[in-house]
Structures are given as structure tokens and as C-alpha cells.
Wavefront OBJ file of the C-alpha trace (Angstrom):
o trace
v -192.153 -170.754 -27.797
v -191.999 -174.385 -28.024
v -190.482 -174.486 -31.217
v -187.565 -172.469 -30.163
v -187.093 -174.378 -27.294
v -186.556 -177.426 -29.270
v -184.421 -176.104 -31.792
v -182.157 -174.602 -28.677
v -182.128 -178.209 -27.152
v -181.399 -179.731 -30.423
v -178.401 -177.605 -30.599
v -177.266 -178.325 -27.128
v -177.397 -182.121 -27.724
v -175.520 -181.495 -31.043
v -173.072 -179.125 -29.372
v -172.891 -181.824 -26.955
v -172.090 -184.787 -29.095
v -169.760 -182.726 -31.058
v -165.969 -183.244 -30.331
v -163.899 -180.390 -28.807
v -160.312 -179.106 -29.810
v -158.725 -181.100 -26.731
v -160.793 -184.219 -27.828
v -159.592 -183.893 -31.288
v -155.900 -183.275 -30.495
v -155.787 -186.395 -28.333
v -157.531 -188.645 -30.643
v -155.101 -187.144 -33.266
v -151.864 -187.905 -30.653
v -153.422 -191.530 -30.050
v -153.602 -192.305 -33.657
v -150.414 -190.281 -35.099
v -147.394 -190.659 -32.175
v -145.288 -192.532 -34.763
v -145.794 -189.886 -37.192
v -144.086 -187.451 -34.836
v -140.928 -189.529 -34.768
v -137.961 -188.338 -36.377
v -136.867 -191.790 -37.676
v -133.533 -190.534 -39.224
v -132.590 -189.519 -35.685
v -134.079 -192.586 -34.363
v -131.850 -194.724 -36.822
v -128.635 -192.960 -35.917
v -129.606 -193.351 -31.711
v -129.875 -197.217 -32.388
v -126.746 -197.573 -34.470
v -124.962 -195.895 -31.587
v -126.523 -198.067 -29.020
v -125.402 -201.058 -31.320
v -122.139 -199.834 -31.531
v -121.829 -199.445 -28.239
v -123.023 -202.475 -27.316
v -120.554 -204.114 -29.724
v -117.677 -202.223 -28.395
v -118.872 -203.906 -24.591
v -118.701 -207.213 -25.913
v -115.631 -206.697 -27.905
v -113.923 -205.323 -24.500
v -115.273 -208.192 -22.476
v -114.570 -210.866 -25.111
v -110.769 -208.809 -25.359
v -110.255 -209.138 -21.457
v -111.053 -212.443 -21.002
v -108.918 -213.301 -24.270
v -105.790 -211.318 -22.811
v -106.719 -213.091 -19.158
v -106.612 -216.590 -20.850
v -103.396 -215.681 -22.819
v -101.646 -214.145 -19.654
v -102.413 -217.358 -17.763
v -100.984 -219.827 -20.504
v -97.966 -217.538 -20.597
v -97.549 -217.675 -16.852
v -98.324 -221.651 -16.886
v -95.562 -221.656 -19.342
v -93.152 -220.093 -17.481
v -93.953 -222.067 -14.470
v -93.478 -224.899 -16.666
v -90.213 -223.694 -17.526
v -88.846 -222.856 -14.131
v -89.914 -225.894 -13.013
v -88.308 -227.948 -15.926
v -84.807 -225.868 -15.287
v -85.085 -226.673 -11.604
v -86.044 -230.168 -12.065
v -82.833 -231.828 -11.219
v -81.897 -229.324 -8.359
v -84.536 -230.169 -6.616
v -83.808 -233.814 -6.362
v -80.574 -232.725 -4.601
v -81.065 -232.477 -0.528
v -79.451 -233.069 2.767
v -80.922 -234.122 6.090
v -80.001 -235.817 9.174
v -81.389 -239.049 10.591
v -81.093 -241.739 13.496
v -80.643 -245.645 13.271
v -82.251 -248.081 15.393
v -79.444 -247.520 17.850
v -79.549 -243.911 18.126
v -76.422 -243.506 15.661
v -76.728 -240.335 13.820
v -76.326 -240.418 9.908
v -75.905 -237.382 7.791
v -77.214 -237.814 4.158
v -76.428 -236.059 0.819
v -78.783 -237.608 -2.051
v -78.852 -236.921 -5.865
v -82.271 -238.370 -6.898
v -82.022 -237.209 -10.498
v -80.742 -239.579 -13.323
v -77.694 -236.870 -14.119
v -74.914 -236.110 -12.041
v -74.140 -233.082 -10.023
v -70.757 -231.341 -10.176
v -68.657 -229.539 -7.962
v -70.733 -230.077 -4.955
v -69.356 -228.368 -1.155
v -71.223 -230.021 1.596
v -71.460 -227.564 4.696
v -71.838 -228.592 8.016
v -71.736 -226.571 11.002
v -72.439 -227.861 14.698
v -73.338 -225.702 17.601
v -71.210 -227.149 20.593
v -73.300 -225.445 23.102
v -70.650 -223.818 24.997
v -70.001 -220.359 25.611
v -66.360 -220.804 25.243
v -64.392 -218.995 22.336
v -65.349 -220.597 18.910
v -68.428 -222.800 20.155
v -69.305 -223.893 16.443
v -67.702 -226.234 14.427
v -67.737 -225.851 10.786
v -66.906 -228.542 8.367
v -66.952 -228.288 4.306
v -66.766 -231.395 2.443
v -65.465 -230.759 -1.397
v -66.674 -233.084 -4.050
v -65.753 -232.704 -7.663
v -69.291 -234.577 -8.545
v -71.894 -237.096 -7.168
v -73.490 -239.304 -9.695
v -77.154 -240.090 -10.751
v -79.044 -241.460 -8.346
v -76.532 -241.801 -5.401
v -76.516 -240.938 -1.830
v -73.794 -240.200 0.194
v -73.822 -241.180 3.697
v -71.623 -239.612 6.886
v -71.512 -241.490 10.260
v -71.518 -238.795 13.192
v -68.599 -240.334 14.366
v -66.541 -239.385 11.616
v -66.930 -235.629 12.420
v -63.611 -234.290 14.100
v -62.808 -230.855 15.161
v -59.392 -229.048 16.720
v -59.684 -227.941 20.054
v -56.778 -225.264 19.069
v -54.883 -224.739 15.629
v -52.611 -227.598 15.072
v -54.042 -229.739 17.770
v -55.233 -232.923 18.355
v -58.783 -233.788 16.387
v -61.506 -234.874 18.551
v -65.163 -236.273 17.718
v -67.543 -233.475 17.231
v -70.279 -234.076 20.485
v -73.526 -235.840 19.106
v -76.359 -233.061 19.056
v -79.351 -231.700 16.986
v -78.136 -228.667 17.030
v -76.622 -228.281 13.717
v -76.869 -226.990 10.049
v -76.399 -228.511 6.641
v -75.950 -226.844 3.071
v -75.000 -227.967 -0.118
v -73.792 -225.958 -3.387
v -73.561 -227.637 -6.587
v -73.919 -226.915 -10.256
v -76.542 -229.015 -12.405
v -76.361 -230.681 -16.064
v -76.917 -227.284 -17.320
v -73.923 -225.834 -15.598
v -76.425 -223.852 -13.470
v -75.367 -223.051 -9.893
v -77.576 -223.792 -7.047
v -77.673 -223.831 -3.114
v -79.961 -226.222 -1.023
v -80.211 -224.792 2.770
v -82.575 -226.660 4.342
v -86.113 -226.169 2.414
v -85.035 -223.507 0.107
v -83.256 -224.104 -3.118
v -81.647 -221.070 -4.661
v -80.182 -220.481 -7.922
v -76.715 -218.504 -7.315
v -74.434 -216.678 -9.784
v -70.921 -217.378 -8.330
v -69.778 -220.582 -7.626
v -67.889 -221.789 -5.531
v -70.271 -219.777 -3.412
v -70.207 -218.562 0.085
v -73.346 -219.758 1.334
v -75.270 -219.268 4.568
v -73.227 -221.485 6.572
v -69.664 -220.213 5.442
v -67.736 -218.455 8.222
v -68.339 -215.096 8.215
v -65.236 -212.290 8.691
v -65.832 -211.965 12.360
v -67.006 -215.373 13.284
v -65.284 -217.634 15.468
v -65.386 -221.212 14.517
v -63.472 -224.521 14.975
v -62.392 -225.844 11.685
v -63.634 -229.229 11.368
v -63.345 -232.538 9.107
v -64.837 -235.587 7.999
v -62.044 -238.743 8.811
v -62.292 -241.372 6.241
v -64.474 -241.651 3.054
v -68.167 -241.077 3.361
v -69.995 -244.435 1.982
v -71.584 -244.112 -1.160
v -74.740 -246.129 -1.853
v -77.535 -246.227 -4.601
v -80.337 -244.009 -3.844
v -83.106 -246.239 -2.754
v -85.910 -243.445 -3.794
v -84.763 -242.430 -7.135
v -87.550 -243.269 -8.966
v -85.808 -244.448 -12.282
v -85.762 -247.878 -13.239
v -83.184 -247.266 -15.882
v -81.268 -244.667 -14.261
v -77.279 -245.185 -14.563
v -75.568 -246.851 -11.918
v -74.242 -244.580 -8.828
v -71.252 -243.299 -8.401
v -69.226 -240.278 -7.520
v -65.467 -238.772 -7.136
v -63.922 -236.581 -4.594
l 1 2 3 4 5 6 7 8 9 10 11 12 13 14 15 16 17 18 19 20 21 22 23 24 25 26 27 28 29 30 31 32 33 34 35 36 37 38 39 40 41 42 43 44 45 46 47 48 49 50 51 52 53 54 55 56 57 58 59 60 61 62 63 64 65 66 67 68 69 70 71 72 73 74 75 76 77 78 79 80 81 82 83 84 85 86 87 88 89 90 91 92 93 94 95 96 97 98 99 100 101 102 103 104 105 106 107 108 109 110 111 112 113 114 115 116 117 118 119 120 121 122 123 124 125 126 127 128 129 130 131 132 133 134 135 136 137 138 139 140 141 142 143 144 145 146 147 148 149 150 151 152 153 154 155 156 157 158 159 160 161 162 163 164 165 166 167 168 169 170 171 172 173 174 175 176 177 178 179 180 181 182 183 184 185 186 187 188 189 190 191 192 193 194 195 196 197 198 199 200 201 202 203 204 205 206 207 208 209 210 211 212 213 214 215 216 217 218 219 220 221 222 223 224 225 226 227 228 229 230 231 232 233 234 235 236 237 238 239 240 241 242 243 244 245 246
């Protein structure tokens, strides 16, 4: 009995030490997981991933390249537009007062090139409720020289109360508007009304101060000749001398 028991005990110990099927499979999987990979498919997948990444990088580069090109194109257009408007931007009108309170109207060409065929429109609100309570004045100029400033004393503004009647002075008031239409050195027509500069297609142009068909206004004039001065703020040392014709 003792020999049989010893043999059984020995067989039990050997059975316990012998690896079971699950352990064998686990060890085989742990040792050979790479052997079960289909490297052909893995290479294809890797190639696809690399291709997608390349497409993404190419797309990003193309997008930024297009954005840079668009920015350069927009900048070129802005530069061209600025160059085209350069002279017109230097033409302006305004009103100011001297130390004695006398009003003066100014038309200035601060560019080193003359402007041609200028129409200086002035509209004054008389502040009355009578028929035709506005005075409309148009000063037509065949040109205004480079770095030139035309100045009108308010006392030179006159109007007729009735058609064919005697001219009288336009009352001093701040209720007035000015606009100027002109052509630049390239023959392009522009209109300056307040702070707005607009390119116009027809010239002479019916501007915002022109009499409308149903608007009742008194027609005025500028008595005498406006004074012509050199523009103090022209900014061109070698600019030609001022000059203008009417």
C-alpha cells in the first residue's frame, strides 16, 4: 500500500507541474503575437495612414499658401486703388473763421498736379420758411493748379430774392454745404462731398448739392474773383508754382 500511495503522490506532483493546455496557449500567444500579424495588410494600412497625413499636410500648406496669395493680391489692389485715388484724396473743401469771426470758404489742391474742370458747389440754408429758402451757388473752373488754394470771403456770396432782382449778401450761417467735382491728371472724374470721395462716371456731374427737379432755391453767385494762394500744407518742396484759370 505504501508503494502505491507513493506512486500516486508522485504522479499527482508531476501532473501539477505539467503545464495545462491553457498555459501552453497563453505562453504561445505571449511569445508569438507578432507571428499572427498579417504584415502585408499592416504595410498597406501604414501606407494609407501616411498618405492621409501627407494629404492633410498638403491641404494645410495649400490653404495657407492661398491665404498668403489672397492677402498679397488684396494688398496689391489696395495699393493700386490708393495710387489711383492719390491725387483726388488731396483735393478738399472746408470753411473756417479768422480772428475777427469772418468766414472763409476754401478749395485746395494739395497735389503736385493740376485738377481740371472743377465745379465748386455751395448751398446755404437761409433758415427761413419762405419760398426757396436755400441759395445755390456753382463756381465753374477750368482748372486749379498744383499746390493751390482758392479762398472765398463769405461777403462775396450773393443771391437774388427774385429772379432779375438786385443781388444781396448771403447771411452768415454755419448751415451750409460744399462739394466739388473735378477730373484728375488721368482724366478720371471725382466728387468730394464732405469727407466722402467718390469716383463718378459722367462729367459734369449732378452732385448731391445740385438743384433737384422739384426743389425751390434762389440762385446765387460769387462776386469778384476768388483769391488764389499757394497751399501751405502741400508737402512738396519741388512742386510747381500755384496757378489756376477760370
